[in-house]
C-alpha positions in Angstrom: -4.7 26.4 -6.5 -7.3 27.6 -9.0 -6.7 30.7 -11.1 -8.0 32.6 -14.1 -6.0 31.9 -17.2 -6.6 35.5 -18.5 -5.3 36.9 -15.2 -2.1 34.9 -15.7 -1.8 36.2 -19.2 -1.8 39.8 -17.9 1.6 39.0 -16.4 3.0 36.8 -19.2 1.3 35.6 -22.4 3.0 32.7 -24.1 1.8 31.7 -27.5 0.1 28.6 -26.2 -3.5 27.6 -26.0 -5.0 26.4 -22.7 -4.0 22.7 -23.3 -0.5 23.6 -24.2 -0.2 25.9 -21.2 -1.5 23.2 -18.9 0.9 20.6 -20.3 3.8 23.0 -19.9 2.9 23.7 -16.3 2.6 19.9 -15.5 6.0 19.1 -17.1 7.6 21.9 -15.0 6.4 20.2 -11.8 3.2 22.2 -11.4 0.7 19.5 -12.0 -2.6 20.8 -13.6 -5.6 18.9 -12.2 -8.0 20.4 -14.7 -8.9 23.4 -16.9 -12.5 24.3 -17.4 -14.0 27.1 -19.5 -15.6 29.8 -17.4 -18.8 29.7 -19.5 -20.5 27.4 -21.9 -20.0 27.4 -25.6 -22.4 29.9 -27.2 -22.4 32.5 -30.1 -24.2 35.6 -31.2 -25.2 36.7 -27.7 -24.9 40.5 -27.1 -25.7 43.2 -24.6 -29.3 44.2 -25.1 -31.1 47.3 -23.8 -34.8 46.7 -22.9 -36.6 49.7 -24.3 -40.2 48.8 -23.3 -42.2 46.0 -21.7 -45.8 45.2 -22.4 -48.1 42.4 -21.3 -48.6 39.6 -23.8 -52.2 39.9 -25.1 -52.9 36.1 -24.8 -50.6 35.0 -21.9 -50.5 36.3 -18.3 -46.9 35.2 -17.6 -45.4 36.5 -20.8 -44.2 40.0 -21.8 -43.6 41.6 -25.1 -40.4 43.6 -25.1 -38.6 45.9 -27.5 -34.8 45.4 -27.2 -32.0 47.5 -28.7 -29.2 45.2 -29.7 -27.1 47.8 -31.5 -28.7 47.4 -34.8 -30.7 50.0 -36.9 -34.0 48.9 -35.4 -35.0 47.3 -32.1 -36.0 43.7 -32.1 -39.2 42.3 -30.6 -38.7 39.5 -28.1 -41.4 37.7 -26.0 -40.0 37.1 -22.5 -41.3 35.2 -19.5 -38.7 36.3 -17.0 -40.2 37.9 -13.8 -37.5 40.5 -13.5 -37.6 42.0 -17.0 -38.2 45.8 -16.8 -37.8 48.7 -19.2 -34.4 50.3 -19.1 -32.5 47.2 -17.9 -29.6 45.7 -19.8 -29.4 42.0 -20.2 -27.9 39.2 -22.3 -29.7 38.9 -25.6 -29.4 35.9 -27.9 -30.2 37.1 -31.4 -31.7 35.0 -34.2 -29.1 32.6 -35.3 -27.4 32.4 -31.9 -26.4 28.9 -30.6 -26.6 28.4 -26.8 -25.0 25.7 -24.7 -26.4 22.3 -25.6 -26.5 23.2 -29.3 -29.8 25.1 -28.7 -30.4 27.3 -31.8 -32.4 30.5 -31.6 -34.9 31.0 -34.4 -37.5 33.6 -35.3 -40.8 32.2 -33.9 -44.3 33.1 -32.7 -45.3 32.7 -29.1 -49.1 32.7 -28.6 -49.4 34.5 -31.9 -46.8 37.2 -31.2 -43.6 37.2 -33.2 -40.3 36.8 -31.2 -36.9 37.5 -32.8 -34.5 36.3 -30.1 -34.2 35.4 -26.5 -33.3 37.3 -23.3 -31.2 35.0 -21.2 -30.5 34.1 -17.6 -27.0 33.3 -16.4 -27.4 29.5 -16.5 -28.9 29.6 -20.0 -25.5 30.8 -21.4 -23.5 28.5 -19.2 -22.5 31.0 -16.5 -22.5 30.1 -12.8 -25.9 30.5 -11.2 -26.2 34.2 -10.0 -29.1 33.4 -7.7 -31.5 35.5 -9.7 -34.8 34.0 -10.7 -34.9 35.5 -14.2 -32.6 37.4 -16.5 -28.9 38.0 -15.8 -28.8 41.7 -15.2 -25.8 43.6 -16.7 -24.4 46.9 -15.4 -26.0 50.1 -16.7 -22.8 51.1 -18.5 -22.6 47.9 -20.5 -22.1 48.9 -24.2 -25.2 48.0 -26.3 -24.6 45.4 -28.9 -21.3 44.3 -27.6 -20.6 40.6 -27.7 -21.2 39.1 -24.3 -18.2 36.9 -24.5 -16.0 39.9 -25.0 -17.8 42.1 -22.5 -17.7 39.5 -19.7 -14.3 38.2 -20.8 -15.7 34.7 -21.1 -13.0 33.4 -23.4 -11.2 32.3 -20.3 -10.5 29.2 -18.3 -10.2 28.3 -14.7 -7.0 26.3 -14.3 -6.6 24.2 -11.1 -2.9 23.4 -10.2 -2.1 20.8 -7.6 1.0 22.3 -6.0 3.5 20.2 -4.0 4.2 21.5 -0.5 7.7 22.8 -1.4 6.3 25.2 -4.1 4.7 27.7 -1.8 5.9 30.5 -4.1 3.4 29.4 -6.7 0.3 30.0 -4.5 -0.2 33.2 -6.4 -0.6 34.5 -10.0 2.7 36.2 -9.6 4.5 33.0 -8.7 2.9 31.0 -11.5 3.6 33.7 -14.0 7.3 33.8 -13.0 7.5 30.1 -13.8 5.6 30.3 -17.0 7.9 33.2 -18.1 11.0 31.0 -17.3 9.7 27.9 -19.2 8.2 29.7 -22.2 10.5 32.7 -22.7 7.5 34.9 -23.0 8.0 38.5 -21.6 7.2 39.1 -18.0 5.4 42.3 -17.3 3.8 43.4 -14.0 0.3 44.7 -14.9 0.3 47.5 -12.4 2.8 50.1 -11.2 4.1 49.8 -7.6 3.2 52.9 -5.6 4.2 54.0 -2.1 0.9 54.6 -0.5 2.1 55.6 3.0 0.6 59.0 3.9 2.0 61.8 6.0 -0.5 61.5 8.8 0.7 59.5 11.8 -0.7 56.0 12.3 -2.9 56.2 15.4 -2.8 52.5 16.1 0.2 51.4 18.2 1.6 47.8 17.7 3.6 45.8 20.2 5.3 42.5 19.0 6.4 40.4 21.9 7.0 37.2 19.8 9.6 38.5 17.3 10.8 35.0 16.4 7.3 33.9 15.4 6.5 37.3 13.8 9.7 39.0 12.5 7.8 41.5 10.4 4.5 43.4 11.1 3.3 46.3 8.9 0.1 48.2 9.3 -1.7 51.5 8.7 -5.0 53.3 9.2 -7.4 54.3 6.4 -10.1 56.9 7.0 -12.5 59.0 5.0 -13.4 56.4 2.5 -16.8 55.6 0.8 -18.3 52.9 3.1 -20.9 52.1 0.4 -18.3 51.4 -2.4 -18.9 48.1 -4.1 -16.4 45.6 -5.5 -15.9 46.2 -9.2 -17.1 43.5 -11.6 -13.7 42.8 -12.9 -12.4 42.0 -9.4 -15.4 39.8 -8.6 -14.9 38.0 -11.8 -11.2 37.2 -11.1 -12.0 36.0 -7.6 -14.8 33.8 -8.7 -12.7 32.2 -11.4 -10.1 31.6 -8.6 -12.6 29.7 -6.5 -13.4 32.6 -4.1 -16.8 34.4 -3.7 -17.2 38.1 -3.3 -18.1 39.2 0.2 -17.4 42.9 0.7 -14.9 45.4 -0.8 -12.3 45.1 2.0 -12.5 41.3 2.2 -12.4 41.1 -1.6 -9.3 43.3 -1.9 -7.4 41.3 0.7 -8.4 38.1 -1.1 -7.4 39.7 -4.4 -3.9 40.6 -3.2 -3.7 37.1 -1.6 -4.3 35.5 -5.0 -2.3 38.0 -7.0 0.9 38.3 -4.9 0.5 35.4 -2.4 0.5 37.5 0.8 -2.3 37.0 3.3 -3.6 40.2 4.9 -6.3 41.2 7.4 -8.3 44.3 8.2 -9.7 45.4 11.6 -12.4 47.9 12.4 -10.3 50.5 14.1 -13.1 51.7 16.4 -13.5 48.1 17.7 -9.9 47.9 18.8 -9.1 48.5 22.4 -5.6 49.8 23.2 -2.4 48.5 21.5 -2.4 45.7 19.0 -0.2 42.9 20.5 1.4 40.0 18.7 1.8 37.5 21.5 1.2 33.9 22.5 -2.3 33.1 23.7 -3.1 32.6 27.4 -4.2 29.1 28.2 -8.0 28.9 28.1 -8.4 32.3 26.4 -11.5 32.4 24.1 -11.9 33.7 20.6 -14.9 33.9 18.3 -13.6 33.6 14.7 -15.1 35.2 11.6 -17.1 32.1 10.9 -18.7 32.5 14.4 -17.0 29.5 15.9 -15.8 29.9 19.5 -12.5 28.3 20.2 -10.5 27.8 23.4 -6.9 28.7 22.8 -3.8 26.8 23.9 -0.7 28.7 25.2 1.4 27.7 22.2 -0.8 29.6 19.7 0.3 32.9 18.2 -2.5 35.5 18.3 -3.2 39.1 17.5 -4.6 40.7 20.6 -5.7 44.0 22.1 -6.4 45.0 25.7 -9.7 43.0 25.5 -7.9 39.7 24.6 -7.3 37.8 21.5 -8.9 39.3 18.3 -7.4 37.0 15.6 -5.5 33.7 15.1 -2.2 34.9 13.7 -1.8 33.8 10.0 -5.1 31.8 10.1 -8.3 33.8 10.7 -9.6 37.0 12.2 -12.0 37.4 15.1 -15.6 38.4 14.8 -15.5 41.3 17.3 -13.2 43.5 15.3 -14.3 42.5 11.8 -15.0 45.2 9.2 -18.8 45.8 8.7 -21.0 48.1 6.6 -20.9 50.6 9.4 -17.1 50.7 9.6 -15.6 54.2 9.1 -11.9 53.5 10.0 -9.9 50.5 9.0 -6.5 49.2 10.3 -4.9 47.1 7.6 -2.4 44.5 8.8 0.2 42.7 6.7 2.7 40.5 8.5 5.2 37.8 8.0 4.8 34.8 10.3 7.4 32.0 10.6 6.3 28.6 9.3 6.9 26.8 12.6 4.6 29.3 14.4 1.7 28.5 12.1 2.2 24.9 11.1 -0.5 22.6 12.5 -2.4 25.4 14.4 -5.3 25.6 11.9 -5.8 21.9 12.1 -5.6 22.0 15.9 -8.7 24.2 16.0 -10.5 22.5 13.1 -9.8 25.3 10.6 -8.4 25.4 7.1 -7.9 28.8 5.4 -6.1 30.1 2.4 -3.9 32.1 4.7 -2.8 29.2 7.0 -2.1 27.1 3.9 0.4 29.7 2.6 2.0 30.5 5.9 2.5 26.8 6.8 4.5 26.4 3.5 6.3 29.7 3.6 5.5 33.3 2.4 8.1 35.7 1.0 9.3 37.8 4.0 10.0 40.7 1.6 6.4 40.8 0.4 4.4 42.5 3.3 5.2 46.1 2.3 4.6 45.5 -1.4 1.3 43.7 -0.7 0.1 46.4 1.7 0.8 49.1 -0.9 -1.0 47.1 -3.6 -4.1 46.6 -1.3 -4.2 50.3 -0.4 -3.7 51.3 -4.1 -6.8 49.2 -5.0 -8.8 50.4 -2.0 -8.3 54.1 -2.6 -8.9 53.8 -6.3 -12.3 52.2 -5.6 -13.4 53.8 -2.3 -11.1 56.8 -1.8 -9.9 57.6 1.7 -6.8 58.9 3.5 -3.9 56.6 4.3 -1.7 57.1 7.4 2.0 56.4 7.7 3.0 52.8 8.0 3.5 51.2 11.5 6.4 48.8 10.8 8.1 46.5 13.3 10.9 44.4 11.8 13.3 42.0 13.5 16.0 41.3 10.9 17.7 38.6 13.0 14.6 36.4 12.7 13.8 36.9 9.1 14.7 33.8 6.9 18.0 34.1 5.1 18.3 33.2 1.4 20.3 30.1 0.7 23.7 30.5 -1.1 24.6 27.4 -3.0 27.6 26.4 -5.1 26.6 25.0 -8.5 29.2 23.0 -10.6 29.1 22.6 -14.3 30.2 19.0 -14.1 27.3 18.2 -11.7 24.8 19.5 -14.2 26.1 17.2 -17.0 26.5 14.3 -14.6 23.0 14.5 -13.1 21.0 15.5 -16.2 23.0 13.7 -18.8 23.3 16.8 -21.0 25.7 19.7 -21.1 23.5 22.9 -20.7 25.1 26.0 -22.1 26.4 28.5 -19.5 24.2 31.2 -21.0 21.2 29.1 -20.7 21.9 28.2 -17.1 22.3 31.9 -16.2 19.1 32.8 -18.1 17.1 30.1 -16.3 18.0 31.3 -12.8 17.7 35.0 -13.8 14.1 34.3 -15.1 13.3 32.4 -11.9 14.4 35.4 -9.7 17.8 33.9 -8.5 21.0 35.9 -8.2 23.9 34.1 -10.0 27.6 34.8 -10.1 30.4 33.1 -11.8 32.8 30.9 -9.8 35.8 28.7 -10.5 33.8 25.5 -10.9 30.6 27.0 -12.1 28.4 29.5 -10.3 27.4 30.8 -6.9 23.6 31.0 -6.8 21.6 32.9 -4.2 18.0 31.8 -3.9 15.3 34.5 -3.8 13.5 35.2 -0.5 10.4 33.4 -1.8 12.1 30.0 -2.5 12.2 28.2 0.9 12.8 24.9 -0.9 16.4 25.7 -2.0 19.1 24.2 0.2 21.6 22.0 -1.7 23.1 21.8 -5.2 20.6 19.1 -6.3 17.8 21.6 -5.7 19.4 23.8 -8.4 19.9 20.9 -10.7 16.2 20.2 -10.4 15.3 23.8 -11.4 17.5 23.5 -14.5 16.0 20.2 -15.4 12.3 21.2 -15.2 12.8 24.6 -17.0 15.1 23.0 -19.6 12.4 20.4 -20.0 12.5 16.8 -18.8 11.2 15.8 -22.2 14.2 17.5 -23.8 16.7 15.4 -21.8 18.4 12.7 -23.9 17.7 9.1 -23.3 20.9 7.7 -21.9 21.4 4.0 -21.2 22.1 3.4 -17.5 25.7 2.0 -17.2 26.1 0.3 -13.9 28.2 -2.7 -12.7 25.9 -5.8 -12.6 27.9 -7.6 -10.0 26.2 -7.3 -6.6 28.1 -7.2 -3.4 27.9 -10.5 -1.6 26.5 -10.5 1.9 29.2 -11.5 4.4 28.7 -15.0 5.7 28.4 -13.7 9.2 25.3 -11.5 8.2 21.8 -12.7 7.7 19.6 -11.3 5.0 16.4 -9.5 6.3 14.7 -10.6 3.1 15.6 -14.2 3.8 14.1 -13.9 7.3 10.9 -12.5 5.8 10.8 -15.3 3.2 11.1 -17.8 6.1 7.9 -16.5 7.7 6.1 -16.1 4.4 6.8 -19.8 3.8 5.2 -20.5 7.2 2.0 -18.8 6.1 2.6 -15.2 7.3 1.8 -12.0 5.4 3.9 -8.9 5.7 2.3 -5.6 6.8 3.6 -2.1 6.9 2.0 0.2 9.5 2.5 3.8 10.7 5.2 4.6 13.2 2.7 6.8 15.0 -0.2 5.3 16.9 -3.1 6.3 19.2 -1.9 7.5 22.6 -4.4 5.4 24.5 -3.4 2.2 22.7 0.3 3.1 23.3 -0.4 3.4 27.0 -2.4 0.2 27.1 0.1 -2.0 25.4 3.3 -0.6 27.0 2.4 1.5 30.0 5.9 1.5 31.5 7.8 2.8 28.4 8.0 6.6 28.0 7.0 7.7 24.5 7.2 10.7 22.2 4.2 12.8 21.3 4.2 14.4 17.9 3.8 18.2 17.8 1.9 18.1 14.5 0.0 14.8 14.3 -1.9 13.8 11.2 -4.9 13.0 13.5 -5.7 12.6 17.1 -5.3 8.8 16.9 -1.9 9.0 15.4 0.0 11.3 17.7 2.3 8.9 19.7 5.5 7.3 18.3 5.3 3.6 18.8 7.5 1.8 21.4 6.5 -1.6 20.1 5.3 -3.2 16.9 2.4 -4.8 18.7 0.2 -1.8 18.3 0.3 -1.7 14.5 0.1 -5.5 14.2 -3.0 -5.7 16.3 -4.6 -2.9 14.4 -4.0 -4.8 11.2 -5.3 -8.0 12.7 -8.5 -6.3 13.9 -8.9 -4.9 10.3 -8.7 -8.5 8.9 -10.9 -10.0 11.5 -13.6 -7.4 10.9 -13.6 -8.7 7.3 -14.3 -12.3 8.2 -10.7 -13.5 8.2 -10.6 -16.1 10.9 -7.0 -17.3 10.4 -4.6 -14.3 10.5 -0.8 -14.5 10.5 1.1 -11.2 10.2 4.6 -9.9 10.5 6.3 -6.5 10.3 9.8 -5.1 10.3 10.3 -1.5 11.4 11.6 0.9 13.9 10.4 1.5 17.4 11.1 4.7 19.3 12.2 4.9 22.9 12.2 8.4 24.4 15.8 9.5 25.1 16.5 13.2 25.7 20.3 12.6 25.3 19.8 11.8 21.6 19.7 14.7 19.1 16.3 13.5 17.9 15.0 12.9 21.4 14.6 9.2 20.8 16.5 5.9 20.5 15.4 4.1 17.3 15.6 0.3 17.4 14.8 -1.9 14.3 12.5 -4.7 15.4 11.0 -7.9 13.8 7.5 -8.7 15.1 4.6 -11.0 14.3 1.1 -12.0 15.5 -1.1 -15.0 14.9 -4.7 -15.9 15.7 -7.2 -18.6 14.6 -6.6 -22.1 13.3 -3.1 -23.5 13.4 -3.5 -25.0 9.9 -5.6 -24.3 6.9 -8.7 -26.5 7.3 -8.5 -29.8 5.4 -10.3 -33.2 5.3 -7.3 -35.0 6.5 -6.6 -33.1 9.7 -8.3 -32.1 12.9 -9.0 -28.4 13.3 -7.4 -26.6 16.3 -6.5 -23.1 17.1 -2.9 -21.9 17.2 -1.2 -21.9 20.6 1.9 -20.7 22.3 4.0 -23.5 20.9 2.9 -22.8 17.3 4.3 -19.3 17.7 7.4 -20.6 19.5 8.0 -22.8 16.5 7.9 -19.8 14.2 10.2 -17.9 16.4 12.6 -20.8 16.5 12.6 -20.9 12.7 13.9 -17.3 12.6 16.5 -18.1 15.3 17.7 -21.3 13.6 18.2 -19.4 10.3 20.8 -17.3 12.1 22.3 -20.5 13.7 21.6 -19.2 17.2 18.8 -21.4 18.4 21.1 -23.5 20.7 22.3 -20.3 22.4 18.8 -18.8 23.0 16.8 -19.2 26.2 13.1 -18.7 26.7 12.6 -17.4 30.2 9.3 -16.7 32.0 8.6 -13.0 32.2 6.1 -10.3 33.2 5.1 -8.1 30.3 2.0 -5.9 30.6 1.0 -6.7 27.1 1.1 -10.5 27.6 -0.7 -13.1 29.5 1.2 -13.7 32.7 1.0 -17.5 32.4 1.8 -17.7 28.6 4.7 -15.3 28.0 8.4 -15.6 27.7 11.4 -13.3 27.2 13.9 -14.4 24.6 17.5 -14.1 25.8 20.8 -14.5 24.0 24.0 -14.8 26.0 22.1 -13.4 29.0 20.8 -10.4 27.1 17.1 -10.0 26.4 16.5 -9.7 22.6 12.8 -10.1 22.4 9.5 -11.2 24.0 6.7 -13.5 23.0 3.4 -14.8 24.3 -0.4 -14.5 24.4 -2.0 -11.0 24.3 -3.3 -10.2 27.8 -7.0 -11.0 27.9 -7.7 -7.6 29.4 -6.3 -6.0 26.3 -8.3 -8.0 23.7 -11.3 -5.6 23.7 -9.1 -2.5 24.0 -7.1 -3.4 20.9 -10.2 -4.3 18.9 -9.3 -8.0 18.3 -11.0 -11.2 19.1 -9.9 -14.7 19.9 -6.6 -15.9 21.5 -3.9 -13.8 19.9 -0.2 -14.7 20.2 2.6 -12.2 19.4 6.4 -11.9 19.3 8.9 -9.2 18.9 12.7 -9.6 18.4 15.5 -7.1 17.9 16.7 -7.2 14.2 20.3 -6.9 15.2 20.1 -10.2 17.0 18.7 -11.9 13.9 20.9 -10.3 11.3 24.2 -11.4 12.8 24.8 -15.1 12.1 27.1 -17.6 13.7 29.1 -19.1 10.8 28.8 -22.9 10.7 32.0 -24.9 10.8 32.4 -28.1 8.9 33.7 -31.2 10.6 34.4 -34.7 9.3 31.9 -37.5 9.9 33.2 -40.2 12.2 33.6 -43.6 10.7 33.5 -45.2 14.2 30.3 -46.6 15.7 27.9 -44.4 17.7 26.5 -45.3 21.1 23.0 -44.1 22.1 21.8 -44.1 25.7 18.2 -43.2 26.7 17.8 -41.8 30.2 14.6 -40.8 32.0 14.7 -38.2 34.8 12.0 -37.3 37.3 11.8 -33.6 38.3 9.4 -31.1 39.7 6.4 -30.5 37.4 6.9 -26.7 37.6 10.6 -26.9 36.8 11.8 -25.8 33.4 13.2 -28.6 31.2 15.8 -26.3 30.0 17.5 -26.5 33.4 18.0 -30.3 32.9 19.3 -29.8 29.3 21.7 -27.1 30.4 23.0 -29.3 33.2 23.6 -32.3 30.9 25.3 -30.3 28.3 27.5 -28.6 30.9 29.4 -31.8 31.3 32.8 -31.4 29.6 33.3 -34.3 27.1 34.7 -34.8 23.6 32.5 -37.7 23.0 29.0 -36.3 23.8 27.7 -35.3 20.4 24.1 -34.3 21.2 21.2 -34.3 23.8 17.6 -34.7 22.5 14.3 -34.8 24.4 12.0 -37.6 23.1 9.3 -37.8 25.8 7.6 -35.9 28.6 5.4 -38.0 30.8 2.9 -37.3 33.6 0.6 -40.0 35.0 0.6 -43.4 36.6 3.8 -44.2 38.4 4.8 -40.5 38.7 3.8 -38.3 41.6 1.3 -35.6 40.4 3.7 -32.9 41.5 6.4 -34.3 39.2 7.1 -35.2 35.6 9.3 -37.5 33.7 11.7 -36.2 31.0 13.3 -38.8 28.7 16.4 -37.8 26.7 18.7 -39.5 24.2 22.4 -39.1 24.4 24.4 -39.5 21.2 28.0 -40.6 22.1 30.8 -41.0 19.6 34.5 -40.4 19.2 36.0 -38.9 16.0 39.1 -41.1 15.8 38.4 -44.4 17.6 35.9 -46.9 18.9 34.5 -46.1 22.3 35.2 -48.3 25.3 32.3 -49.3 27.6 34.1 -47.7 30.5 34.2 -44.3 28.8 30.5 -44.4 28.2 29.7 -45.5 31.7 31.9 -42.7 33.2 30.1 -40.1 31.0 26.7 -41.3 32.0 27.7 -41.2 35.7 28.9 -37.6 35.3 25.6 -36.7 33.6 23.6 -38.2 36.4 25.6 -36.2 38.9 25.0 -33.0 36.9 21.3 -33.7 36.7 21.1 -34.3 40.4 22.4 -30.8 41.0 19.2 -29.4 39.4 17.0 -31.8 41.4 16.5 -34.3 38.5 17.0 -37.9 39.5 17.1 -41.0 37.3 13.8 -42.7 37.1 
């Protein structure tokens, strides 16, 4: 928010210069982005009264003027401005003046005619361009000879404060002044006297509020008999310009002035353009509205509008409509001042491609007690400038829906514990009193009631923060942190997520962190069968669905890298996915996942190896690395599956003890273009809870007795899974079978083309004695029988 420093000092005037004020605001949490003088550096420029204008005898484009600068005699100045006329008042730089850019004014002769000064345009003295091709024209009542810096109040700065969303109360000069008063101790004085402007004449405009929860307070009145030609006074135009607003018309300027001064958005309607009652209601789906900026929008049925019998005439809390706007011919005005709930306004301006000062404030929260005060202030200004008769106020208030101030218990010991300093009771009470809080003593400290304009107060730590920033963060003592250095050990049955990440990093992966909300079309494409949650207030249209899989973000990151000539990409991510579940309080079941994706060469290119692209088994090896770190690889099964995101011939579900814990495979070829990637992409996703619990290994003695190895080759159907054979072999109950390993898979000569040969090695050993040949033969016989049960026969 940009504001005039001098305007702020009308409310509270600490003995600080501009830099000190800016630093104090920043240290109090109101970060100042910049402070700029409202005019350039110049001296000895005064109000000049042009007495006469004559043509230069030797130059067609020059004039010789006599200018009264408040001295005993007028000065002669040669001027080339097109708009110079006798009787006007303008900025006059006297001899000895220094203008911006260190330009010094000296007595001179122009084409033989003496010139003792310079009549100036706006930009020549560092003022904003006024759009006039020539001299900057001053009002006729400007005092002759008065220093321009004093007359135009140019010893001022425009300060730009970058407010955080929780400090909506500081979107006004009043709010900023309140904080400056608290942190500086300078007196706080309201520069105007509140007046009750409600008249005795009945308000002729009826108002009906059907959405009381969205609009718990609506106040309005009619003004008639005013001077329609009244202009905005220069002092108001000046303050608005220095706050980043341009002057448009008296009514608009007054509503903007009150917006900047008190923080309350307002609107004015042309009473004669209204048809029937004003209605505060939800829009009808498809209803049209042409806004003040002449943009036609089609309204959704979840949008709060101000309407009359003709339809919507304003977007509530955002922008008025063109059809009922105040014009130069308006003779009757209906002023509106309302309180709209934050949820009713949040996201609506963005939904229609708008952004206004009004919506910015209502989205963050406006003081519900402010409408009456702001309306009175606007009417006070309007009648002082343009006159007119004010009707009684039309006021509709639903107390039940007005925000209730937070009541919070504050303990002395918490202040000392959190801030590291004992703040005196008197100082604590003074801080909250200056900030507008109500504070009462209690047994442990105080009971603090937040003011109606502080929507960010909820818990005790919010109050501690207020004390800290007003007391001064730079005044807090430097206290060494005393904390136990012994870290809790991770139980042996739990796996470290960091260790899992490190495992993939060591295999060439890079970690990415992507948004939890994704484009709806990508969500539908990658997981069409999973119901998802749509955000009510998305950041953008391509980020409005909560992800049900990590694949969406991983593929987006992969596309980003491929578009920057990265051929070999290996990425992983850990994060939550969100399954729609109406039975949950949040409407979703959140599941932590571990996912990854690879594309491009399997290895970094080198002179000593052949280049090949990564395939399904490269990814499977990476997945098996994660599973082996949790000592669960021998319990996991990779089963063929049908997943809409994956190639039907190169995909597998990952199951543990009969429960699916993840999925892996090649990205479906039909989705390659949709997801913006290229090449053959392989992906996996596993539930974190399956990886973070670890089977604790058990130590066993190494046998000192000899080991027997038997190699067996089985012939089985080519389409049959090898895992079936391994499961059958290991199902044989035996205390001497130590392991079963595959060492060869063969297809070719001597084997039917519909079959394959699987060769395995059996490690056989007893812990306490030497094996007998009969024991080994009996075990092999049992294994052959078990293998035959799955249609695998000895080759």
